[in-house]
Structures are given as structure tokens and as C-alpha cells.
N, CA, C and O atoms as a GROMACS GRO file, in nm:
protein
  384
    1MET      N    1  -9.417  -3.712  -0.149
    1MET     CA    2  -9.438  -3.568  -0.130
    1MET      C    3  -9.439  -3.504   0.011
    1MET      O    4  -9.488  -3.564   0.107
    2ALA      N    5  -9.390  -3.395   0.020
    2ALA     CA    6  -9.368  -3.328   0.146
    2ALA      C    7  -9.515  -3.280   0.205
    2ALA      O    8  -9.610  -3.245   0.136
    3ASN      N    9  -9.511  -3.285   0.352
    3ASN     CA   10  -9.656  -3.241   0.409
    3ASN      C   11  -9.650  -3.116   0.476
    3ASN      O   12  -9.750  -3.080   0.537
    4SER      N   13  -9.535  -3.033   0.475
    4SER     CA   14  -9.519  -2.904   0.504
    4SER      C   15  -9.431  -2.791   0.444
    4SER      O   16  -9.321  -2.823   0.399
    5LEU      N   17  -9.466  -2.681   0.441
    5LEU     CA   18  -9.386  -2.562   0.411
    5LEU      C   19  -9.364  -2.497   0.530
    5LEU      O   20  -9.463  -2.492   0.603
    6ILE      N   21  -9.271  -2.449   0.567
    6ILE     CA   22  -9.213  -2.371   0.700
    6ILE      C   23  -9.136  -2.275   0.638
    6ILE      O   24  -9.046  -2.304   0.560
    7SER      N   25  -9.175  -2.135   0.676
    7SER     CA   26  -9.110  -2.013   0.665
    7SER      C   27  -9.034  -1.981   0.786
    7SER      O   28  -9.092  -2.006   0.892
    8VAL      N   29  -8.923  -1.933   0.793
    8VAL     CA   30  -8.841  -1.911   0.932
    8VAL      C   31  -8.775  -1.766   0.910
    8VAL      O   32  -8.744  -1.733   0.796
    9GLN      N   33  -8.760  -1.703   0.990
    9GLN     CA   34  -8.688  -1.590   1.012
    9GLN      C   35  -8.606  -1.574   1.161
    9GLN      O   36  -8.660  -1.565   1.271
   10ILE      N   37  -8.504  -1.572   1.142
   10ILE     CA   38  -8.425  -1.590   1.251
   10ILE      C   39  -8.354  -1.461   1.270
   10ILE      O   40  -8.309  -1.392   1.178
   11ILE      N   41  -8.348  -1.425   1.427
   11ILE     CA   42  -8.317  -1.292   1.444
   11ILE      C   43  -8.207  -1.322   1.568
   11ILE      O   44  -8.256  -1.339   1.680
   12PRO      N   45  -8.089  -1.329   1.556
   12PRO     CA   46  -7.982  -1.358   1.664
   12PRO      C   47  -7.962  -1.201   1.735
   12PRO      O   48  -7.969  -1.092   1.679
   13LYS      N   49  -7.938  -1.229   1.856
   13LYS     CA   50  -7.914  -1.080   1.914
   13LYS      C   51  -7.762  -1.077   1.898
   13LYS      O   52  -7.688  -1.171   1.926
   14THR      N   53  -7.724  -0.960   1.849
   14THR     CA   54  -7.556  -0.927   1.835
   14THR      C   55  -7.534  -0.797   1.877
   14THR      O   56  -7.634  -0.725   1.883
   15ASN      N   57  -7.411  -0.742   1.912
   15ASN     CA   58  -7.361  -0.619   1.963
   15ASN      C   59  -7.424  -0.528   1.865
   15ASN      O   60  -7.503  -0.448   1.914
   16ARG      N   61  -7.406  -0.523   1.725
   16ARG     CA   62  -7.435  -0.407   1.632
   16ARG      C   63  -7.535  -0.480   1.539
   16ARG      O   64  -7.522  -0.600   1.516
   17PRO      N   65  -7.628  -0.411   1.489
   17PRO     CA   66  -7.704  -0.490   1.366
   17PRO      C   67  -7.640  -0.538   1.289
   17PRO      O   68  -7.647  -0.659   1.266
   18GLU      N   69  -7.561  -0.456   1.228
   18GLU     CA   70  -7.485  -0.512   1.086
   18GLU      C   71  -7.390  -0.633   1.127
   18GLU      O   72  -7.341  -0.688   1.029
   19ASP      N   73  -7.354  -0.685   1.250
   19ASP     CA   74  -7.322  -0.810   1.272
   19ASP      C   75  -7.428  -0.920   1.236
   19ASP      O   76  -7.380  -1.029   1.206
   20VAL      N   77  -7.564  -0.908   1.234
   20VAL     CA   78  -7.674  -0.996   1.213
   20VAL      C   79  -7.627  -1.098   1.066
   20VAL      O   80  -7.628  -1.221   1.073
   21ILE      N   81  -7.591  -1.033   0.954
   21ILE     CA   82  -7.556  -1.110   0.832
   21ILE      C   83  -7.493  -1.214   0.845
   21ILE      O   84  -7.551  -1.311   0.795
   22PRO      N   85  -7.377  -1.239   0.902
   22PRO     CA   86  -7.307  -1.358   0.896
   22PRO      C   87  -7.385  -1.498   0.995
   22PRO      O   88  -7.368  -1.618   0.977
   23PHE      N   89  -7.463  -1.436   1.090
   23PHE     CA   90  -7.531  -1.501   1.181
   23PHE      C   91  -7.652  -1.567   1.069
   23PHE      O   92  -7.677  -1.688   1.072
   24VAL      N   93  -7.705  -1.497   0.997
   24VAL     CA   94  -7.829  -1.530   0.907
   24VAL      C   95  -7.768  -1.618   0.784
   24VAL      O   96  -7.838  -1.705   0.733
   25ASP      N   97  -7.636  -1.593   0.740
   25ASP     CA   98  -7.570  -1.690   0.672
   25ASP      C   99  -7.546  -1.819   0.723
   25ASP      O  100  -7.550  -1.917   0.650
   26ALA      N  101  -7.520  -1.826   0.843
   26ALA     CA  102  -7.482  -1.953   0.906
   26ALA      C  103  -7.601  -2.045   0.938
   26ALA      O  104  -7.588  -2.165   0.962
   27ALA      N  105  -7.719  -1.978   0.936
   27ALA     CA  106  -7.854  -2.035   0.991
   27ALA      C  107  -7.903  -2.111   0.844
   27ALA      O  108  -7.948  -2.226   0.838
   28ILE      N  109  -7.884  -2.016   0.725
   28ILE     CA  110  -7.904  -2.073   0.598
   28ILE      C  111  -7.804  -2.213   0.572
   28ILE      O  112  -7.845  -2.314   0.514
   29ALA      N  113  -7.695  -2.199   0.616
   29ALA     CA  114  -7.618  -2.310   0.575
   29ALA      C  115  -7.664  -2.441   0.654
   29ALA      O  116  -7.645  -2.555   0.611
   30VAL      N  117  -7.722  -2.414   0.765
   30VAL     CA  118  -7.771  -2.524   0.852
   30VAL      C  119  -7.881  -2.582   0.762
   30VAL      O  120  -7.893  -2.704   0.750
   31ILE      N  121  -7.950  -2.507   0.707
   31ILE     CA  122  -8.068  -2.542   0.612
   31ILE      C  123  -8.021  -2.630   0.480
   31ILE      O  124  -8.089  -2.722   0.435
   32ASP      N  125  -7.901  -2.589   0.427
   32ASP     CA  126  -7.863  -2.615   0.310
   32ASP      C  127  -7.802  -2.738   0.332
   32ASP      O  128  -7.802  -2.827   0.247
   33ALA      N  129  -7.742  -2.751   0.460
   33ALA     CA  130  -7.688  -2.912   0.492
   33ALA      C  131  -7.749  -2.996   0.527
   33ALA      O  132  -7.703  -3.106   0.556
   34ALA      N  133  -7.872  -2.962   0.534
   34ALA     CA  134  -8.008  -3.066   0.582
   34ALA      C  135  -8.046  -3.129   0.466
   34ALA      O  136  -8.111  -3.233   0.472
   35GLY      N  137  -8.008  -3.069   0.338
   35GLY     CA  138  -8.054  -3.113   0.204
   35GLY      C  139  -8.212  -3.121   0.172
   35GLY      O  140  -8.264  -3.194   0.087
   36VAL      N  141  -8.279  -3.028   0.260
   36VAL     CA  142  -8.414  -3.017   0.211
   36VAL      C  143  -8.433  -2.903   0.113
   36VAL      O  144  -8.340  -2.823   0.103
   37LYS      N  145  -8.543  -2.887   0.039
   37LYS     CA  146  -8.571  -2.796  -0.048
   37LYS      C  147  -8.596  -2.654  -0.005
   37LYS      O  148  -8.695  -2.637   0.065
   38TYR      N  149  -8.522  -2.550  -0.035
   38TYR     CA  150  -8.589  -2.437   0.039
   38TYR      C  151  -8.520  -2.315  -0.047
   38TYR      O  152  -8.419  -2.323  -0.117
   39GLU      N  153  -8.604  -2.195  -0.023
   39GLU     CA  154  -8.594  -2.069  -0.086
   39GLU      C  155  -8.563  -1.969  -0.013
   39GLU      O  156  -8.638  -1.947   0.081
   40VAL      N  157  -8.453  -1.886  -0.031
   40VAL     CA  158  -8.426  -1.769   0.026
   40VAL      C  159  -8.490  -1.642  -0.014
   40VAL      O  160  -8.484  -1.602  -0.131
   41HIS      N  161  -8.555  -1.573   0.083
   41HIS     CA  162  -8.638  -1.456   0.031
   41HIS      C  163  -8.578  -1.346   0.108
   41HIS      O  164  -8.488  -1.372   0.188
   42PRO      N  165  -8.621  -1.216   0.092
   42PRO     CA  166  -8.559  -1.101   0.135
   42PRO      C  167  -8.585  -1.116   0.304
   42PRO      O  168  -8.486  -1.103   0.377
   43LEU      N  169  -8.700  -1.141   0.358
   43LEU     CA  170  -8.708  -1.142   0.512
   43LEU      C  171  -8.728  -1.285   0.563
   43LEU      O  172  -8.751  -1.293   0.684
   44GLU      N  173  -8.725  -1.382   0.504
   44GLU     CA  174  -8.768  -1.523   0.548
   44GLU      C  175  -8.728  -1.627   0.455
   44GLU      O  176  -8.727  -1.600   0.335
   45THR      N  177  -8.691  -1.756   0.501
   45THR     CA  178  -8.662  -1.864   0.402
   45THR      C  179  -8.775  -1.949   0.417
   45THR      O  180  -8.842  -1.960   0.520
   46THR      N  181  -8.793  -2.003   0.316
   46THR     CA  182  -8.922  -2.138   0.319
   46THR      C  183  -8.833  -2.249   0.283
   46THR      O  184  -8.740  -2.247   0.202
   47MET      N  185  -8.874  -2.342   0.350
   47MET     CA  186  -8.827  -2.480   0.345
   47MET      C  187  -8.968  -2.575   0.316
   47MET      O  188  -9.083  -2.543   0.346
   48GLU      N  189  -8.930  -2.682   0.260
   48GLU     CA  190  -9.032  -2.788   0.219
   48GLU      C  191  -9.000  -2.934   0.264
   48GLU      O  192  -8.886  -2.977   0.248
   49GLY      N  193  -9.084  -3.000   0.312
   49GLY     CA  194  -9.039  -3.133   0.367
   49GLY      C  195  -9.135  -3.175   0.468
   49GLY      O  196  -9.247  -3.125   0.479
   50GLU      N  197  -9.086  -3.279   0.548
   50GLU     CA  198  -9.187  -3.332   0.658
   50GLU      C  199  -9.178  -3.256   0.758
   50GLU      O  200  -9.074  -3.192   0.773
   51LEU      N  201  -9.281  -3.245   0.846
   51LEU     CA  202  -9.277  -3.142   0.960
   51LEU      C  203  -9.207  -3.144   1.050
   51LEU      O  204  -9.170  -3.039   1.103
   52SER      N  205  -9.151  -3.319   1.114
   52SER     CA  206  -9.084  -3.329   1.212
   52SER      C  207  -8.921  -3.276   1.160
   52SER      O  208  -8.857  -3.205   1.237
   53GLU      N  209  -8.869  -3.311   1.046
   53GLU     CA  210  -8.761  -3.279   1.006
   53GLU      C  211  -8.724  -3.136   0.984
   53GLU      O  212  -8.611  -3.092   1.006
   54LEU      N  213  -8.822  -3.070   0.942
   54LEU     CA  214  -8.814  -2.907   0.948
   54LEU      C  215  -8.805  -2.840   1.055
   54LEU      O  216  -8.743  -2.734   1.054
   55LEU      N  217  -8.879  -2.901   1.198
   55LEU     CA  218  -8.880  -2.845   1.302
   55LEU      C  219  -8.735  -2.879   1.379
   55LEU      O  220  -8.687  -2.798   1.458
   56SER      N  221  -8.674  -3.003   1.351
   56SER     CA  222  -8.552  -3.029   1.382
   56SER      C  223  -8.450  -2.934   1.328
   56SER      O  224  -8.354  -2.898   1.395
   57ILE      N  225  -8.472  -2.894   1.204
   57ILE     CA  226  -8.383  -2.787   1.133
   57ILE      C  227  -8.390  -2.644   1.210
   57ILE      O  228  -8.296  -2.566   1.225
   58ILE      N  229  -8.492  -2.631   1.245
   58ILE     CA  230  -8.494  -2.486   1.300
   58ILE      C  231  -8.429  -2.497   1.445
   58ILE      O  232  -8.362  -2.409   1.498
   59GLU      N  233  -8.465  -2.637   1.506
   59GLU     CA  234  -8.376  -2.615   1.642
   59GLU      C  235  -8.241  -2.619   1.629
   59GLU      O  236  -8.172  -2.559   1.711
   60LYS      N  237  -8.180  -2.693   1.523
   60LYS     CA  238  -8.033  -2.671   1.498
   60LYS      C  239  -7.964  -2.540   1.459
   60LYS      O  240  -7.847  -2.505   1.477
   61MET      N  241  -8.081  -2.468   1.391
   61MET     CA  242  -8.047  -2.321   1.352
   61MET      C  243  -8.044  -2.252   1.475
   61MET      O  244  -7.945  -2.183   1.500
   62ASN      N  245  -8.139  -2.260   1.556
   62ASN     CA  246  -8.100  -2.198   1.680
   62ASN      C  247  -7.983  -2.210   1.761
   62ASN      O  248  -7.924  -2.113   1.810
   63GLU      N  249  -7.950  -2.337   1.776
   63GLU     CA  250  -7.845  -2.372   1.852
   63GLU      C  251  -7.716  -2.352   1.778
   63GLU      O  252  -7.614  -2.380   1.841
   64LYS      N  253  -7.703  -2.308   1.654
   64LYS     CA  254  -7.600  -2.252   1.600
   64LYS      C  255  -7.572  -2.111   1.610
   64LYS      O  256  -7.460  -2.060   1.603
   65MET      N  257  -7.688  -2.048   1.627
   65MET     CA  258  -7.667  -1.916   1.668
   65MET      C  259  -7.611  -1.881   1.791
   65MET      O  260  -7.539  -1.783   1.805
   66ILE      N  261  -7.652  -1.983   1.908
   66ILE     CA  262  -7.579  -1.982   2.049
   66ILE      C  263  -7.438  -2.016   2.018
   66ILE      O  264  -7.350  -1.942   2.064
   67GLU      N  265  -7.407  -2.112   1.951
   67GLU     CA  266  -7.256  -2.159   1.932
   67GLU      C  267  -7.172  -2.058   1.869
   67GLU      O  268  -7.052  -2.052   1.893
   68LEU      N  269  -7.238  -1.972   1.779
   68LEU     CA  270  -7.163  -1.857   1.711
   68LEU      C  271  -7.164  -1.730   1.805
   68LEU      O  272  -7.122  -1.620   1.769
   69GLY      N  273  -7.215  -1.756   1.926
   69GLY     CA  274  -7.195  -1.636   2.028
   69GLY      C  275  -7.310  -1.556   2.061
   69GLY      O  276  -7.299  -1.477   2.154
   70SER      N  277  -7.440  -1.568   1.988
   70SER     CA  278  -7.539  -1.512   2.028
   70SER      C  279  -7.603  -1.532   2.145
   70SER      O  280  -7.634  -1.651   2.154
   71PRO      N  281  -7.641  -1.456   2.257
   71PRO     CA  282  -7.690  -1.503   2.390
   71PRO      C  283  -7.839  -1.553   2.380
   71PRO      O  284  -7.885  -1.635   2.460
   72ASN      N  285  -7.902  -1.505   2.290
   72ASN     CA  286  -8.050  -1.530   2.247
   72ASN      C  287  -8.070  -1.514   2.129
   72ASN      O  288  -7.991  -1.458   2.053
   73VAL      N  289  -8.210  -1.574   2.089
   73VAL     CA  290  -8.250  -1.586   1.936
   73VAL      C  291  -8.370  -1.567   1.917
   73VAL      O  292  -8.439  -1.636   1.992
   74ILE      N  293  -8.432  -1.498   1.841
   74ILE     CA  294  -8.586  -1.476   1.813
   74ILE      C  295  -8.618  -1.562   1.693
   74ILE      O  296  -8.547  -1.549   1.592
   75THR      N  297  -8.705  -1.636   1.694
   75THR     CA  298  -8.730  -1.714   1.589
   75THR      C  299  -8.875  -1.718   1.539
   75THR      O  300  -8.957  -1.778   1.608
   76GLN      N  301  -8.917  -1.654   1.416
   76GLN     CA  302  -9.069  -1.644   1.375
   76GLN      C  303  -9.083  -1.750   1.286
   76GLN      O  304  -8.997  -1.777   1.202
   77VAL      N  305  -9.192  -1.815   1.301
   77VAL     CA  306  -9.227  -1.938   1.207
   77VAL      C  307  -9.346  -1.951   1.153
   77VAL      O  308  -9.440  -1.945   1.232
   78LYS      N  309  -9.371  -1.968   1.038
   78LYS     CA  310  -9.517  -1.990   0.985
   78LYS      C  311  -9.518  -2.098   0.901
   78LYS      O  312  -9.459  -2.100   0.793
   79ILE      N  313  -9.605  -2.216   0.959
   79ILE     CA  314  -9.623  -2.352   0.927
   79ILE      C  315  -9.746  -2.383   0.839
   79ILE      O  316  -9.856  -2.351   0.883
   80LEU      N  317  -9.735  -2.441   0.722
   80LEU     CA  318  -9.831  -2.495   0.630
   80LEU      C  319  -9.822  -2.639   0.668
   80LEU      O  320  -9.713  -2.691   0.648
   81TYR      N  321  -9.920  -2.717   0.719
   81TYR     CA  322  -9.923  -2.850   0.728
   81TYR      C  323 -10.035  -2.916   0.657
   81TYR      O  324 -10.154  -2.897   0.682
   82ASN      N  325  -9.981  -3.008   0.552
   82ASN     CA  326 -10.108  -3.044   0.497
   82ASN      C  327 -10.064  -3.219   0.434
   82ASN      O  328 -10.006  -3.245   0.329
   83PRO      N  329 -10.114  -3.315   0.539
   83PRO     CA  330 -10.091  -3.460   0.533
   83PRO      C  331 -10.112  -3.524   0.374
   83PRO      O  332 -10.051  -3.623   0.331
   84SER      N  333 -10.198  -3.454   0.308
   84SER     CA  334 -10.181  -3.530   0.189
   84SER      C  335 -10.102  -3.463   0.064
   84SER      O  336 -10.116  -3.490  -0.055
   85GLY      N  337 -10.020  -3.371   0.121
   85GLY     CA  338  -9.896  -3.285   0.031
   85GLY      C  339  -9.918  -3.168   0.005
   85GLY      O  340 -10.031  -3.120  -0.002
   86VAL      N  341  -9.804  -3.098  -0.014
   86VAL     CA  342  -9.780  -2.956  -0.045
   86VAL      C  343  -9.646  -2.924  -0.114
   86VAL      O  344  -9.545  -2.976  -0.066
   87THR      N  345  -9.636  -2.853  -0.209
   87THR     CA  346  -9.528  -2.788  -0.249
   87THR      C  347  -9.503  -2.636  -0.286
   87THR      O  348  -9.595  -2.583  -0.348
   88MET      N  349  -9.416  -2.575  -0.264
   88MET     CA  350  -9.382  -2.447  -0.301
   88MET      C  351  -9.422  -2.405  -0.445
   88MET      O  352  -9.465  -2.293  -0.473
   89GLU      N  353  -9.403  -2.512  -0.539
   89GLU     CA  354  -9.451  -2.469  -0.678
   89GLU      C  355  -9.611  -2.459  -0.694
   89GLU      O  356  -9.670  -2.375  -0.762
   90LYS      N  357  -9.668  -2.557  -0.622
   90LYS     CA  358  -9.784  -2.572  -0.637
   90LYS      C  359  -9.866  -2.444  -0.586
   90LYS      O  360  -9.962  -2.396  -0.647
   91LEU      N  361  -9.814  -2.398  -0.464
   91LEU     CA  362  -9.879  -2.276  -0.398
   91LEU      C  363  -9.857  -2.145  -0.489
   91LEU      O  364  -9.928  -2.044  -0.484
   92THR      N  365  -9.747  -2.165  -0.572
   92THR     CA  366  -9.707  -2.012  -0.648
   92THR      C  367  -9.702  -2.032  -0.783
   92THR      O  368  -9.656  -1.943  -0.854
   93GLU      N  369  -9.751  -2.159  -0.840
   93GLU     CA  370  -9.738  -2.162  -1.001
   93GLU      C  371  -9.822  -2.058  -1.067
   93GLU      O  372  -9.766  -2.002  -1.162
   94LYS      N  373  -9.947  -2.017  -1.036
   94LYS     CA  374 -10.030  -1.895  -1.106
   94LYS      C  375  -9.922  -1.767  -1.106
   94LYS      O  376  -9.915  -1.708  -1.214
   95TYR      N  377  -9.861  -1.732  -1.030
   95TYR     CA  378  -9.757  -1.608  -1.012
   95TYR      C  379  -9.609  -1.643  -1.097
   95TYR      O  380  -9.521  -1.557  -1.107
   96ARG      N  381  -9.598  -1.756  -1.146
   96ARG     CA  382  -9.450  -1.771  -1.228
   96ARG      C  383  -9.503  -1.769  -1.383
   96ARG      O  384  -9.422  -1.778  -1.476
   0.00000   0.00000   0.00000
């Protein structure tokens, strides 16, 4: 069972605000390629997995933004770490 949930919002610097969407799509593609469970929400994406793996994915997301031409990136992260296990379903089951 996963030991962490991480919600991440990535905000790459672009010349025009409307240019952000392709960058965000590329960041989500990095998550998808990593093969971890994730859910995209309007303001952030939540991943489920092992803490070290998820942090590595965030690092790759930032690197991808620079590779695509962003001179810098703001990344906001929320982490729930529970060594005995945690899942998105368990935390939200009463709302579904």
C-alpha cells in the first residue's frame, strides 16, 4: 500500500498566461509516464505512491518545464505521509 499522497500545482513562467496550459499538460504527462495512480483536479493533481518516488516525479516535472522553455517554475506541494498506508479512496470514500 502507498505511504503518501502528494498534491502538486505547477506554475511555469510563460510570456502570456494563456501559454501555461501546454506546460501543465506536459507536467501531467510526466506523472502519467511514471505509472503512479493520480487524479487531475481543477487546481492541482494528486498522486498516490511511495514518498521518494513521488518527490522524484515532482523533480522531473520541474525539469520538463525548463526543458520546454520556462525560465523558472513555482511548484506548490501538499504531502500526506502515513507509513502504515494511505489511499485517495480511503480519504474520500464518504463523499462518493
